[in-house]
C-alpha positions, 0 to 999 in steps of 0.5 A: 211643349206643343208645337206646329204640327200643321202648314196650310196653303194660301189660295186666291179665293173669290172675295164673293165667296167670302162672307164677314163673320157675324160675330166678329167681335172688333170694329173699326173708325171710319178713319182707321178703315180709310187708312186701312184701305189706303194701306192695302192700295199702296201695299197689296203684296202685305195680304200675300204675307198675312192672308185671310183665314175662313173656315170651310162655310167661308166665313172669314174668322181672321181678317174681317176688316181687311175683307171690307176693305177689299170689297171697299176696294172693289178686289175680285180675289185675295189671299185666304187661308181655308182651315179645314181641320179647325174645329168651331170651338178653335175658331172661337177662341182664334177670333180673339187671339188673332186680334188682341194686343200682346205687346206695347209700341217702344216709342222711341223706336218708332219716331226715330225710325219712321216718318210722324205722318207714316205712323198716323197714316198706318193707325199706330195705337197709342201714338200721339204726333204732339208728343213731339220727341219722345220723352218716357217720363212725359208720356201720358200715362195709357193704363186704364187700371186705376181709373175711378167711375167718377174720372170716367164721368168727368 
């Protein structure tokens, strides 16, 4: 079984030295970007807990949308890990795996423990405030595996 064999140092890096990854496969809507900027402004310490990740050429491999938001805010430095021992192939996998969603939200926990407006502001994907109280049998089916081409075009 594999295990973590190295830890990385988080360091403060000049934003001007970092480059967004031109091959980043993720996008962000204008509203989601606005919420990301707001989130960072309200809780900047979160970036110390989840720093950007860059290669030795200072190309961001993890946190491209956060870097865009940080530039928008006007920060001069940001917490970053320079993963100096990652190969290009390892970073190629990392870019997707870092952004992949492996779990689902438990909306009954979310709606019971957090403010609805906060969930909207924080960009919780799949959350719809029009659902009101969480009732699983009334939740819309968000799986798209069985949708036909005709249904998509309709």
